TISEMI-776203 format. One line per field, with one value per atom (N, C-alpha, C): z, y, x; atom name; residue number from 1. Coordinates in nm, 4 decimals. Each point is the difference from the previous one (the first is absolute). Layout:
<sites>
Z	c(Z; ...)
Y	c(Y; ...)
X	c(X; ...)
kegu	c(CA; ...)
kevex	c(NUM; ...)
</sites>
This chain:
<sites>
Z	c(-4.8214; -0.1034; -0.0908; -0.1337; -0.0942; -0.0507; -0.0385; -0.0343; -0.1347; -0.1028; -0.1447; -0.0568; 0.0828; -0.0484; 0.1131; -0.0434; 0.0954; 0.1064; 0.1247; 0.1240; 0.0085; -0.0536; 0.0300; -0.0901; -0.0903; -0.0759; 0.0836; 0.1195; 0.0755; 0.1386; 0.0213; 0.1183; 0.1327; 0.1068; 0.1210; 0.0413; 0.0515; 0.0533; 0.1357; 0.1032; 0.1294; -0.0021; 0.0341; -0.0008; 0.1581; 0.0317; 0.1354; -0.0136; 0.0821; 0.0077; 0.1397; 0.0179; 0.1339; -0.0430; 0.0997; -0.0217; 0.0747; 0.0579; 0.0590; -0.0908; -0.0588; -0.1001; 0.0596; 0.1353; 0.0444; 0.0235; 0.0390; -0.0038; -0.1174; -0.1238; -0.1240; -0.0427; 0.0274; -0.0450; 0.0747; 0.1290; 0.0736; -0.0303; -0.0275; -0.0383; -0.1333; -0.0955; -0.1537; 0.0190; 0.0741; 0.0379; 0.0505; 0.1049; 0.0539; -0.1059; -0.0822; -0.1097; -0.1122; -0.0393; -0.1002; 0.0391; 0.1240; 0.0633; -0.0371; 0.0087; -0.0161; -0.1396; -0.1035; -0.1331; -0.0410; 0.0687; -0.0415; -0.0373; -0.1133; -0.0691; 0.0701; 0.0281; 0.0639; -0.0703; 0.0228; -0.0465; 0.1198; 0.0233; 0.1120; -0.0442; 0.0793; -0.0243; 0.1298; 0.0086; 0.1108; 0.0522; -0.0861; 0.0454; -0.0722; 0.0541; -0.0745; -0.1256; -0.0060; -0.1379; -0.1005; 0.0426; -0.0911; -0.0693; 0.1116; -0.0410; -0.0903; 0.0201; -0.0978; -0.1239; -0.0192; -0.1230; -0.0876; 0.0592; -0.0673; 0.0007; 0.0804; -0.0054; -0.1145; -0.0381; -0.1125; 0.0707; -0.0005; 0.0579; -0.0604; -0.1300; -0.0671; 0.0775; 0.0603; 0.0664; 0.1343; 0.0256; 0.1339; 0.0998; 0.1123; 0.1233; 0.1211; 0.0728; 0.1158; 0.0404; 0.1078; 0.0301; 0.1699; 0.0112; 0.1390; 0.0322; 0.0908; 0.0194; 0.1300; 0.0103; 0.1341; 0.0451; 0.1193; 0.0338; -0.0102; 0.0756; -0.0059; -0.0952; -0.1014; -0.1007; -0.0147; -0.0499; -0.0445; -0.1174; -0.0177; -0.1047; 0.0249; -0.0891; 0.0251; 0.0965; 0.1056; 0.0975; -0.0722; 0.0782; -0.0642; 0.0015; 0.0997; 0.0058; -0.1070; -0.0249; -0.1059; -0.1425; -0.0211; -0.1172; -0.0062; 0.1082; -0.0166; -0.0362; 0.0369; -0.0394; -0.1649; -0.0452; -0.1309; -0.0841; 0.0453; -0.0673; -0.0043; 0.1050; 0.0093; -0.1091; 0.0099; -0.1101; -0.1368; -0.0456; -0.1267; -0.0217; 0.0843; -0.0175; -0.0303; 0.0522; -0.0045; 0.0916; -0.0732; 0.0734; 0.0636; 0.0305; 0.0577; 0.1473; 0.0746; 0.1472; 0.0805; 0.1168; 0.0766; 0.1267; 0.0399; 0.1177; 0.0690; 0.1240; 0.0572; 0.0905; -0.0040; 0.1101; 0.0671; 0.1249; 0.0603; 0.1400; 0.0276; 0.1321; 0.0896; -0.0520; 0.0608; 0.0002; -0.0064; -0.0114; 0.1262; -0.0130; 0.1283; -0.0529; 0.1060; -0.0292; -0.0863; 0.0306; -0.0838; -0.1426; -0.0290; -0.1407; -0.0587; 0.0717; -0.0653; -0.0425; 0.0880; -0.0305; -0.1112; -0.0117; -0.1202; -0.1381; 0.0132; -0.1218; -0.0438; 0.0992; -0.0331; -0.0523; 0.0654; -0.0639; -0.1257; -0.0427; -0.1350; -0.1040; 0.0493; -0.0934; 0.0340; 0.0696; 0.0161; 0.0396; -0.0408; 0.0317; 0.1434; 0.0431; 0.1242; 0.0453; 0.1339; 0.0487; 0.1043; -0.0176; 0.0831; 0.0532; 0.1215; 0.0528; -0.0360; -0.0389; -0.0374; 0.1354; -0.0024; -0.1245; 0.0092; -0.1313; -0.0118; -0.0341; 0.0610; -0.0301; -0.1401; -0.0636; -0.1391; -0.0483; 0.0704; -0.0407; 0.0053; 0.0827; 0.0063; -0.1181; -0.0439; -0.1059; -0.1372; -0.0017; -0.1305; -0.0045; 0.1054; 0.0075; -0.0368; 0.0646; -0.0370; -0.1363; -0.0615; -0.1241; -0.1147; 0.0231; -0.0817; -0.0092; 0.1153; 0.0073; -0.0953; 0.0436; -0.0675; -0.1448; -0.0512; -0.1491; -0.0598; 0.0675; -0.0659; -0.0057; 0.1057; -0.0081; -0.1079; -0.0177; -0.1060; -0.1372; -0.0224; -0.1297; -0.0238; 0.1042; -0.0086; -0.0384; 0.0592; -0.0171; -0.1578; -0.0292; -0.1390; -0.0962; 0.0230; -0.0975; -0.0101; 0.1161; 0.0121; -0.0921; 0.0217; -0.0585; -0.1413; -0.0556; -0.1253; -0.0731; 0.0704; -0.0572; -0.0163; 0.1030; 0.0067; -0.1217; -0.0298; -0.0905; -0.1503; -0.0100; -0.1180; -0.0292; 0.0792; -0.0252; -0.0150; 0.0693; -0.0531; -0.1291; -0.0579; -0.1359; -0.0839; 0.0272; -0.0870; -0.0121; 0.1143; -0.0041; -0.0718; 0.0128; -0.0816; -0.1593; -0.0198; -0.1440; -0.0682; 0.0773; -0.0522; -0.0590; -0.1172; -0.0461; 0.0924; -0.0145; 0.0985; -0.0313; -0.1332; -0.0272; 0.0720; -0.0057; 0.0653; 0.1571; 0.0442; 0.1577; 0.0298; -0.0758; 0.0151; -0.0093; -0.0834; -0.0333; 0.1219; 0.0395; 0.1121; 0.1313; 0.0231; 0.1133; -0.0065; -0.1117; -0.0178; 0.0029; -0.0566; 0.0199; 0.1570; 0.0706; 0.1474; 0.0610; -0.0572; 0.0567; -0.0360; -0.0717; -0.0324; -0.1156; -0.0741; -0.1266; -0.1131; -0.0792; -0.1231; -0.1101; -0.1053; -0.1066; -0.0643; -0.0110; -0.0529; 0.0714; 0.1395; 0.0870; 0.0009; -0.0047; -0.0170; -0.1366; -0.0960; -0.1434; 0.0042; 0.0622; -0.0048; 0.0940; 0.1124; 0.0812; -0.0580; -0.0884; -0.0583; -0.1488; -0.0416; -0.1457; -0.1057; 0.0079; -0.0783; -0.0261; -0.1183; -0.0284; 0.0972; 0.0091; 0.1107; -0.0481; -0.1280; -0.0531; 0.0207; 0.0046; 0.0430; 0.1452; 0.0833; 0.1483; 0.0117; -0.0725; -0.0036; -0.0295; -0.1193; -0.0398; 0.1131; 0.0603; 0.0973; 0.1304; 0.0428; 0.1097; -0.0195; -0.1336; -0.0078; -0.0123; -0.0537; 0.0058; 0.1351; 0.0972; 0.1244; 0.0724; -0.0042; 0.0611; -0.0414; -0.1319; -0.0372; 0.0607; 0.0101; 0.0698; 0.1356; 0.0553; 0.1524; 0.0305; -0.0986; 0.0140; 0.0970; -0.0480; 0.0700; -0.1042)
Y	c(5.7584; 0.0567; -0.1128; 0.0177; -0.1042; -0.0141; -0.1285; -0.0257; -0.0558; 0.0649; -0.0306; -0.0653; 0.0101; -0.0624; -0.0934; -0.0986; -0.0902; 0.0621; -0.0139; 0.0614; -0.0420; -0.1229; -0.0467; 0.0855; 0.0806; 0.0748; 0.1116; 0.0275; 0.1240; -0.0522; 0.0673; -0.0299; 0.0694; -0.0728; 0.0638; 0.1297; 0.0889; 0.1113; 0.0409; 0.0319; 0.0323; 0.1435; 0.0568; 0.1475; 0.0544; 0.0906; 0.0434; 0.1400; 0.0259; 0.1349; 0.0372; 0.1130; 0.0611; 0.1462; 0.0802; 0.1407; 0.0135; -0.1010; 0.0249; -0.0608; 0.0660; -0.0312; -0.1164; 0.0097; -0.0805; -0.1489; 0.0066; -0.1232; -0.0587; 0.0680; -0.0610; -0.0519; 0.0582; -0.0372; -0.1317; -0.0050; -0.1194; -0.1090; 0.0009; -0.1309; -0.0195; 0.0820; -0.0248; -0.0917; 0.0605; -0.0811; -0.1515; -0.0076; -0.1193; -0.0989; 0.0533; -0.0935; -0.0394; 0.1226; -0.0292; -0.1318; 0.0105; -0.1018; -0.1463; -0.0199; -0.1088; -0.0256; 0.0979; -0.0261; 0.0578; 0.0772; 0.0415; 0.1475; 0.0148; 0.1334; 0.0964; 0.1244; 0.0768; 0.1596; 0.0590; 0.1464; 0.0796; 0.1134; 0.0656; 0.1420; 0.0173; 0.1252; 0.0820; 0.1293; 0.0805; 0.0322; -0.0308; 0.0240; -0.1006; 0.0033; -0.0894; 0.0624; 0.1373; 0.0519; -0.0453; 0.0083; -0.0328; -0.1393; -0.0975; -0.1377; 0.0001; 0.0466; 0.0028; 0.0608; 0.0848; 0.0748; -0.0869; -0.0590; -0.0467; -0.1428; -0.0806; -0.1440; -0.0719; -0.0965; -0.0991; -0.1322; 0.0007; -0.0928; -0.1272; -0.0048; -0.1406; -0.0806; 0.0535; -0.0940; -0.0534; -0.1294; -0.0613; 0.0519; -0.0349; 0.0350; 0.0253; 0.1044; 0.0273; 0.1460; 0.0538; 0.1395; 0.0016; 0.0731; 0.0204; 0.1326; 0.0350; 0.1370; 0.0462; 0.1226; 0.0649; 0.0536; 0.0172; 0.0324; 0.1583; 0.0669; 0.1476; 0.0598; 0.0737; 0.0651; 0.1448; 0.0937; 0.1314; -0.0356; 0.0673; -0.0246; -0.1129; -0.0909; -0.1102; -0.1081; -0.0337; -0.1045; -0.1205; -0.1096; -0.1276; -0.0727; 0.0224; -0.0744; 0.0760; 0.1206; 0.0626; -0.0597; -0.0125; -0.0621; -0.1445; -0.0746; -0.1388; 0.0100; 0.0952; 0.0134; 0.0209; 0.0791; 0.0319; -0.1193; -0.0800; -0.1071; -0.0998; -0.0268; -0.0886; 0.0543; 0.1385; 0.0496; -0.0152; 0.0082; -0.0381; -0.1327; -0.0968; -0.1409; -0.0417; 0.0758; -0.0273; -0.1363; -0.0971; -0.1252; -0.0207; 0.0948; -0.0007; -0.0130; -0.0981; -0.0230; 0.1147; 0.0503; 0.0865; -0.0326; 0.0456; -0.0199; 0.1512; 0.0287; 0.1110; 0.0005; 0.1095; 0.0237; 0.1383; -0.0093; 0.1420; 0.0127; 0.1204; 0.0156; 0.0682; 0.0168; 0.0700; -0.1024; -0.1318; -0.0867; -0.0356; -0.0305; -0.0515; -0.1113; -0.0770; -0.1230; 0.0436; 0.1030; 0.0312; 0.0294; 0.0702; 0.0360; -0.1364; -0.0827; -0.1275; -0.0742; -0.0147; -0.0821; 0.0536; 0.1394; 0.0583; -0.0338; 0.0091; -0.0177; -0.1426; -0.0849; -0.1492; -0.0339; 0.0658; -0.0343; 0.0452; 0.1117; 0.0435; -0.0663; -0.1138; -0.0648; 0.0028; 0.0669; 0.0059; -0.1430; -0.0438; -0.1260; -0.0075; 0.1211; -0.0169; 0.1497; 0.0367; 0.1407; -0.0471; 0.0819; -0.0134; 0.1374; 0.0137; 0.0930; 0.0334; 0.1221; 0.0444; 0.0145; -0.0339; -0.0755; -0.1392; -0.0479; -0.1543; -0.0699; -0.1147; -0.0649; -0.0370; 0.0207; -0.0253; -0.1347; -0.1010; -0.1345; -0.0300; 0.0734; -0.0126; 0.0736; 0.1180; 0.0769; -0.0927; -0.0527; -0.0789; -0.0986; -0.0790; -0.1307; 0.0336; 0.1134; 0.0197; 0.0546; 0.0913; 0.0491; -0.1159; -0.0969; -0.0994; -0.0885; -0.0348; -0.0805; 0.0707; 0.1359; 0.0677; 0.0228; 0.0095; 0.0174; -0.1323; -0.1283; -0.1124; -0.0278; 0.0376; -0.0008; 0.0794; 0.1211; 0.0942; -0.0590; -0.0688; -0.0700; -0.1041; -0.0911; -0.1045; 0.0406; 0.1036; 0.0596; 0.0440; 0.0850; 0.0361; -0.1028; -0.0954; -0.1295; -0.0519; -0.0197; -0.0680; 0.0769; 0.1208; 0.0976; -0.0087; 0.0106; 0.0057; -0.1431; -0.0951; -0.1440; 0.0065; 0.0402; 0.0021; 0.0892; 0.1261; 0.0782; -0.0607; -0.0715; -0.0515; -0.1035; -0.0956; -0.1112; 0.0699; 0.1158; 0.0575; 0.0562; 0.0556; 0.0582; -0.1212; -0.1061; -0.1291; -0.0582; 0.0082; -0.0501; 0.1080; 0.1178; 0.1029; -0.0154; -0.0509; -0.0027; -0.1285; -0.0772; -0.1063; 0.0395; -0.0497; 0.0221; -0.0493; 0.0356; -0.0584; -0.1405; -0.0483; -0.1575; -0.0723; 0.0671; -0.0718; -0.0059; 0.0941; -0.0144; -0.0944; -0.0066; -0.0916; -0.1501; -0.0180; -0.1334; -0.0382; 0.0987; -0.0165; -0.0435; 0.0635; -0.0259; -0.1534; -0.0341; -0.1397; -0.0887; 0.0143; -0.0854; -0.0113; 0.1263; -0.0164; -0.0940; -0.0068; -0.1159; -0.1403; -0.0111; -0.1293; -0.0623; 0.0803; -0.0496; -0.0136; -0.1088; -0.0357; 0.1033; 0.0078; 0.0780; -0.0186; -0.1383; -0.0389; 0.0369; -0.0115; 0.0473; 0.1388; 0.0856; 0.1359; 0.0304; -0.0481; 0.0187; -0.0223; -0.1274; -0.0252; 0.1047; 0.0456; 0.1018; 0.1279; 0.0405; 0.1292; -0.0048; -0.1182; -0.0103; 0.0430; -0.0332; 0.0224; -0.1141; -0.0012; -0.1207; -0.0196; -0.1310; -0.0202; 0.0742; -0.0054; 0.0662; 0.1460; 0.0856; 0.1211; 0.0170; -0.0879; 0.0007; -0.0120; -0.0779; -0.0334; 0.1339; 0.0646; 0.1305; 0.1065; 0.0127; 0.0906; -0.0300; -0.1221; -0.0381; 0.0232; -0.0345; 0.0165; 0.1470; 0.0825; 0.1409; 0.0522; -0.0422; 0.0522; -0.0403; -0.1364; -0.0550; 0.0944; 0.0440; 0.0643; 0.1512; 0.0458; 0.1333; 0.0031; -0.1144; 0.0064; -0.0690; -0.0448; -0.0665; -0.1249; -0.0864; -0.1257; -0.1167)
X	c(-6.5123; 0.0997; 0.0110; -0.0502; 0.0262; 0.1416; 0.0265; 0.1349; -0.0068; 0.0563; -0.0037; 0.1131; 0.1122; 0.1221; 0.0489; 0.0876; 0.0531; 0.0870; -0.0401; 0.0631; 0.1356; 0.0268; 0.1414; 0.1009; -0.0421; 0.0989; 0.0421; -0.0557; 0.0401; 0.0781; 0.0994; 0.0917; -0.0769; -0.0068; -0.0570; 0.0944; -0.0877; 0.0537; -0.0711; 0.0788; -0.0595; 0.0090; -0.1330; -0.0025; 0.0060; 0.0784; 0.0204; -0.0577; -0.1057; -0.0580; 0.0183; 0.0820; 0.0353; 0.0555; -0.0357; 0.0336; 0.1399; 0.0629; 0.1336; 0.1008; 0.0812; 0.0937; 0.1068; 0.0402; 0.0897; -0.0737; -0.1148; -0.0938; 0.0047; -0.0463; -0.0032; 0.1259; 0.1087; 0.1432; 0.0252; -0.0095; 0.0303; -0.0855; -0.1323; -0.0867; 0.0514; 0.0308; 0.0229; 0.1446; 0.0971; 0.1156; -0.0095; -0.0913; -0.0204; -0.0611; -0.0996; -0.0489; 0.1084; 0.0764; 0.0876; 0.0997; 0.0427; 0.0905; -0.0712; -0.1290; -0.0680; -0.0372; 0.0492; -0.0123; -0.1373; -0.0782; -0.1265; 0.0135; -0.0549; 0.0015; -0.1218; 0.0301; -0.0877; -0.0158; -0.0973; 0.0013; -0.0679; 0.0617; -0.0341; -0.0893; -0.0993; -0.0751; -0.0201; 0.0107; 0.0039; -0.1482; -0.0937; -0.1560; -0.0809; -0.1216; -0.0934; -0.0515; 0.0029; -0.0449; 0.1067; 0.1278; 0.1094; -0.0271; -0.0156; -0.0232; -0.1104; -0.1164; -0.1294; 0.0308; 0.0745; 0.0413; 0.0974; 0.1019; 0.1247; 0.0136; -0.0619; 0.0256; -0.0728; 0.0859; -0.0454; -0.0584; -0.1250; -0.0614; -0.0191; 0.0536; 0.0093; 0.0933; 0.1106; 0.1015; -0.0501; -0.0050; -0.0418; 0.0849; -0.0247; 0.0903; -0.0893; 0.0344; -0.0823; 0.0315; -0.0678; 0.0295; 0.0314; 0.1153; 0.0272; -0.0458; -0.0928; -0.0718; 0.0041; 0.0498; 0.0010; -0.1323; -0.0219; -0.1406; -0.0196; 0.0920; -0.0071; 0.1051; -0.0776; 0.0937; -0.0667; 0.0920; -0.0536; -0.1019; -0.1027; -0.0838; -0.0998; -0.0271; -0.0904; 0.0766; -0.0712; 0.0463; 0.0092; 0.0699; 0.0023; -0.1371; -0.0888; -0.1291; -0.0779; 0.0113; -0.0767; 0.0461; 0.1297; 0.0515; -0.0567; -0.0071; -0.0515; -0.1417; -0.0713; -0.1532; -0.0019; 0.0844; 0.0187; 0.0423; 0.0939; 0.0317; -0.1108; -0.0778; -0.1156; -0.1088; -0.0209; -0.0809; 0.0240; 0.1327; 0.0587; 0.0111; -0.0086; 0.0083; 0.1287; 0.1149; 0.1344; 0.0228; 0.0669; 0.0102; 0.1400; 0.0632; 0.1315; -0.0237; 0.0552; -0.0209; 0.0968; -0.0681; 0.0433; 0.0725; 0.1143; 0.0658; 0.0089; -0.0754; 0.0186; 0.1053; 0.0735; 0.1122; -0.0185; -0.0066; -0.0318; 0.0725; 0.0541; 0.0659; -0.1209; -0.1318; -0.1064; -0.1086; 0.0188; -0.1181; -0.0662; -0.1243; -0.0664; -0.0865; -0.0687; -0.0726; -0.1083; -0.0784; -0.1260; 0.0411; 0.1086; 0.0510; 0.0328; 0.0882; 0.0237; -0.1008; -0.1058; -0.1223; -0.0654; -0.0212; -0.0655; 0.0611; 0.1386; 0.0671; -0.0133; 0.0252; -0.0132; -0.1386; -0.1156; -0.1276; -0.0155; 0.0706; -0.0332; 0.0993; 0.0675; 0.0865; 0.1357; 0.0684; 0.1397; 0.0462; 0.1093; 0.0654; 0.0714; 0.0546; 0.0762; 0.0066; 0.0258; 0.0153; 0.1210; 0.0977; 0.1249; 0.0376; 0.0513; 0.0746; 0.1403; 0.0170; 0.1480; 0.0709; 0.1345; 0.0591; -0.0267; 0.0140; -0.0369; 0.1410; 0.0113; 0.1301; 0.0108; 0.1108; 0.0183; -0.0483; 0.0360; -0.0289; -0.1473; -0.0770; -0.1494; -0.0460; 0.0367; -0.0358; 0.0284; 0.1140; 0.0340; -0.0898; -0.0253; -0.0732; -0.1749; -0.0408; -0.1324; -0.0152; 0.0927; -0.0031; -0.0004; 0.1069; -0.0048; -0.1249; -0.0586; -0.1011; -0.1231; -0.0284; -0.1012; 0.0195; 0.1448; 0.0174; -0.0398; 0.0358; -0.0321; -0.1506; -0.0700; -0.1479; -0.0712; 0.0705; -0.0427; 0.0190; 0.1255; 0.0274; -0.0996; -0.0172; -0.0903; -0.1504; -0.0450; -0.1340; -0.0199; 0.1051; -0.0037; 0.0086; 0.0750; 0.0161; -0.1399; -0.0625; -0.1172; -0.1125; -0.0145; -0.0980; 0.0307; 0.1223; 0.0339; -0.0325; 0.0077; -0.0393; -0.1582; -0.0691; -0.1384; -0.0533; 0.0645; -0.0306; 0.0133; 0.1302; 0.0208; -0.1021; -0.0405; -0.0960; -0.1413; -0.0249; -0.1275; 0.0062; 0.1085; 0.0103; -0.0044; 0.0541; -0.0163; -0.1462; -0.0615; -0.1325; -0.0836; 0.0153; -0.0831; 0.0310; 0.1166; 0.0295; -0.0881; -0.0598; -0.0943; -0.1202; -0.0374; -0.1337; -0.1078; -0.1384; -0.1070; -0.0001; 0.0249; -0.0113; 0.0962; 0.1298; 0.1163; -0.0414; -0.0401; -0.0247; -0.1100; -0.1052; -0.1100; 0.0551; 0.1014; 0.0463; 0.0857; 0.0840; 0.0932; -0.0714; -0.1001; -0.0846; -0.0707; -0.0211; -0.0444; 0.1154; 0.1162; 0.1149; 0.0267; -0.0053; 0.0185; -0.0927; -0.1285; -0.0798; 0.0386; 0.1051; 0.0419; -0.0817; -0.0660; -0.0706; 0.0981; -0.0293; 0.0804; -0.0358; 0.0715; -0.0318; -0.1197; -0.0186; -0.1352; -0.1227; 0.0100; -0.1058; -0.0205; 0.0990; -0.0026; -0.0724; 0.0414; -0.0634; -0.1450; -0.0427; -0.1519; -0.0509; 0.0379; -0.0530; -0.0190; 0.0948; -0.0088; -0.0526; -0.0308; -0.0462; 0.1008; 0.1133; 0.1019; 0.0864; 0.0840; 0.0815; 0.1013; 0.0481; 0.1077; 0.1427; 0.0098; 0.1213; 0.0169; -0.1155; -0.0107; 0.0255; -0.0388; 0.0419; 0.1390; 0.0714; 0.1402; 0.0876; -0.0650; 0.0613; -0.0088; -0.1171; -0.0200; 0.0892; 0.0040; 0.0699; 0.1500; 0.0443; 0.1627; 0.0218; -0.0816; 0.0127; 0.0135; -0.0916; -0.0095; 0.1244; 0.0483; 0.1083; 0.1292; 0.0224; 0.1127; -0.0194; -0.0989; -0.0130; 0.0154; -0.0338; 0.0325; 0.1442; 0.0604; 0.1438; -0.0188; -0.0970; -0.0178; -0.0123)
kegu	c(N; CA; C; N; CA; C; N; CA; C; N; CA; C; N; CA; C; N; CA; C; N; CA; C; N; CA; C; N; CA; C; N; CA; C; N; CA; C; N; CA; C; N; CA; C; N; CA; C; N; CA; C; N; CA; C; N; CA; C; N; CA; C; N; CA; C; N; CA; C; N; CA; C; N; CA; C; N; CA; C; N; CA; C; N; CA; C; N; CA; C; N; CA; C; N; CA; C; N; CA; C; N; CA; C; N; CA; C; N; CA; C; N; CA; C; N; CA; C; N; CA; C; N; CA; C; N; CA; C; N; CA; C; N; CA; C; N; CA; C; N; CA; C; N; CA; C; N; CA; C; N; CA; C; N; CA; C; N; CA; C; N; CA; C; N; CA; C; N; CA; C; N; CA; C; N; CA; C; N; CA; C; N; CA; C; N; CA; C; N; CA; C; N; CA; C; N; CA; C; N; CA; C; N; CA; C; N; CA; C; N; CA; C; N; CA; C; N; CA; C; N; CA; C; N; CA; C; N; CA; C; N; CA; C; N; CA; C; N; CA; C; N; CA; C; N; CA; C; N; CA; C; N; CA; C; N; CA; C; N; CA; C; N; CA; C; N; CA; C; N; CA; C; N; CA; C; N; CA; C; N; CA; C; N; CA; C; N; CA; C; N; CA; C; N; CA; C; N; CA; C; N; CA; C; N; CA; C; N; CA; C; N; CA; C; N; CA; C; N; CA; C; N; CA; C; N; CA; C; N; CA; C; N; CA; C; N; CA; C; N; CA; C; N; CA; C; N; CA; C; N; CA; C; N; CA; C; N; CA; C; N; CA; C; N; CA; C; N; CA; C; N; CA; C; N; CA; C; N; CA; C; N; CA; C; N; CA; C; N; CA; C; N; CA; C; N; CA; C; N; CA; C; N; CA; C; N; CA; C; N; CA; C; N; CA; C; N; CA; C; N; CA; C; N; CA; C; N; CA; C; N; CA; C; N; CA; C; N; CA; C; N; CA; C; N; CA; C; N; CA; C; N; CA; C; N; CA; C; N; CA; C; N; CA; C; N; CA; C; N; CA; C; N; CA; C; N; CA; C; N; CA; C; N; CA; C; N; CA; C; N; CA; C; N; CA; C; N; CA; C; N; CA; C; N; CA; C; N; CA; C; N; CA; C; N; CA; C; N; CA; C; N; CA; C; N; CA; C; N; CA; C; N; CA; C; N; CA; C; N; CA; C; N; CA; C; N; CA; C; N; CA; C; N; CA; C; N; CA; C; N; CA; C; N; CA; C; N; CA; C; N; CA; C; N; CA; C; N; CA; C; N; CA; C; N; CA; C; N; CA; C; N; CA; C; N; CA; C; N; CA; C; N; CA; C; N; CA; C; N; CA; C; N; CA; C; N; CA; C; N; CA; C; N; CA; C; N; CA; C; N; CA; C; N; CA; C; N; CA; C; N; CA; C; N; CA; C; N; CA; C; N; CA; C; N; CA; C; N; CA; C; N; CA; C; N; CA; C; N; CA; C; N; CA; C; N; CA; C)
kevex	c(1; 1; 1; 2; 2; 2; 3; 3; 3; 4; 4; 4; 5; 5; 5; 6; 6; 6; 7; 7; 7; 8; 8; 8; 9; 9; 9; 10; 10; 10; 11; 11; 11; 12; 12; 12; 13; 13; 13; 14; 14; 14; 15; 15; 15; 16; 16; 16; 17; 17; 17; 18; 18; 18; 19; 19; 19; 20; 20; 20; 21; 21; 21; 22; 22; 22; 23; 23; 23; 24; 24; 24; 25; 25; 25; 26; 26; 26; 27; 27; 27; 28; 28; 28; 29; 29; 29; 30; 30; 30; 31; 31; 31; 32; 32; 32; 33; 33; 33; 34; 34; 34; 35; 35; 35; 36; 36; 36; 37; 37; 37; 38; 38; 38; 39; 39; 39; 40; 40; 40; 41; 41; 41; 42; 42; 42; 43; 43; 43; 44; 44; 44; 45; 45; 45; 46; 46; 46; 47; 47; 47; 48; 48; 48; 49; 49; 49; 50; 50; 50; 51; 51; 51; 52; 52; 52; 53; 53; 53; 54; 54; 54; 55; 55; 55; 56; 56; 56; 57; 57; 57; 58; 58; 58; 59; 59; 59; 60; 60; 60; 61; 61; 61; 62; 62; 62; 63; 63; 63; 64; 64; 64; 65; 65; 65; 66; 66; 66; 67; 67; 67; 68; 68; 68; 69; 69; 69; 70; 70; 70; 71; 71; 71; 72; 72; 72; 73; 73; 73; 74; 74; 74; 75; 75; 75; 76; 76; 76; 77; 77; 77; 78; 78; 78; 79; 79; 79; 80; 80; 80; 81; 81; 81; 82; 82; 82; 83; 83; 83; 84; 84; 84; 85; 85; 85; 86; 86; 86; 87; 87; 87; 88; 88; 88; 89; 89; 89; 90; 90; 90; 91; 91; 91; 92; 92; 92; 93; 93; 93; 94; 94; 94; 95; 95; 95; 96; 96; 96; 97; 97; 97; 98; 98; 98; 99; 99; 99; 100; 100; 100; 101; 101; 101; 102; 102; 102; 103; 103; 103; 104; 104; 104; 105; 105; 105; 106; 106; 106; 107; 107; 107; 108; 108; 108; 109; 109; 109; 110; 110; 110; 111; 111; 111; 112; 112; 112; 113; 113; 113; 114; 114; 114; 115; 115; 115; 116; 116; 116; 117; 117; 117; 118; 118; 118; 119; 119; 119; 120; 120; 120; 121; 121; 121; 122; 122; 122; 123; 123; 123; 124; 124; 124; 125; 125; 125; 126; 126; 126; 127; 127; 127; 128; 128; 128; 129; 129; 129; 130; 130; 130; 131; 131; 131; 132; 132; 132; 133; 133; 133; 134; 134; 134; 135; 135; 135; 136; 136; 136; 137; 137; 137; 138; 138; 138; 139; 139; 139; 140; 140; 140; 141; 141; 141; 142; 142; 142; 143; 143; 143; 144; 144; 144; 145; 145; 145; 146; 146; 146; 147; 147; 147; 148; 148; 148; 149; 149; 149; 150; 150; 150; 151; 151; 151; 152; 152; 152; 153; 153; 153; 154; 154; 154; 155; 155; 155; 156; 156; 156; 157; 157; 157; 158; 158; 158; 159; 159; 159; 160; 160; 160; 161; 161; 161; 162; 162; 162; 163; 163; 163; 164; 164; 164; 165; 165; 165; 166; 166; 166; 167; 167; 167; 168; 168; 168; 169; 169; 169; 170; 170; 170; 171; 171; 171; 172; 172; 172; 173; 173; 173; 174; 174; 174; 175; 175; 175; 176; 176; 176; 177; 177; 177; 178; 178; 178; 179; 179; 179; 180; 180; 180; 181; 181; 181; 182; 182; 182; 183; 183; 183; 184; 184; 184; 185; 185; 185; 186; 186; 186; 187; 187; 187; 188; 188; 188; 189; 189; 189; 190; 190; 190; 191; 191; 191; 192; 192; 192; 193; 193; 193; 194; 194; 194)
</sites>
């Protein structure tokens, strides 16, 4: 999923996807006590239709739900390249199912009911990881955009600068004036903020 704006502008949100209202409300309360904002969805389909994926965070996902199951939603999340980490919670879990969801990228798999402190600790860790990952991707994208703003001549000159060549040596190698090298080098440095 491409990120075109600074992810730090968005507050993290924990998505709770479970078809049992009492479970959703209990988990949301547990997170609110820890200062974590959450939004609840009664189905996987509702999550896919309504969630604002620009917000970092994570997903707390039930395994068995009416309509699309948790593992089916996980497959769809992977297909759409949604970067939100998933925590599975299930009253119907088994080792095979847990292993399958973890192999497909889930970060954790717990049996219900889960102790509130474990839920808060796990969610906090995954939200922080998602924020760090989005910041890193944003920085890489920003650097790539800066590099793509360079002219071909500026790119060639910067590669030669990276080889520790002097302006004069670069000018001699490219058959241009040293002053021209200085102009291109300065322009490239401004575009790259260096």
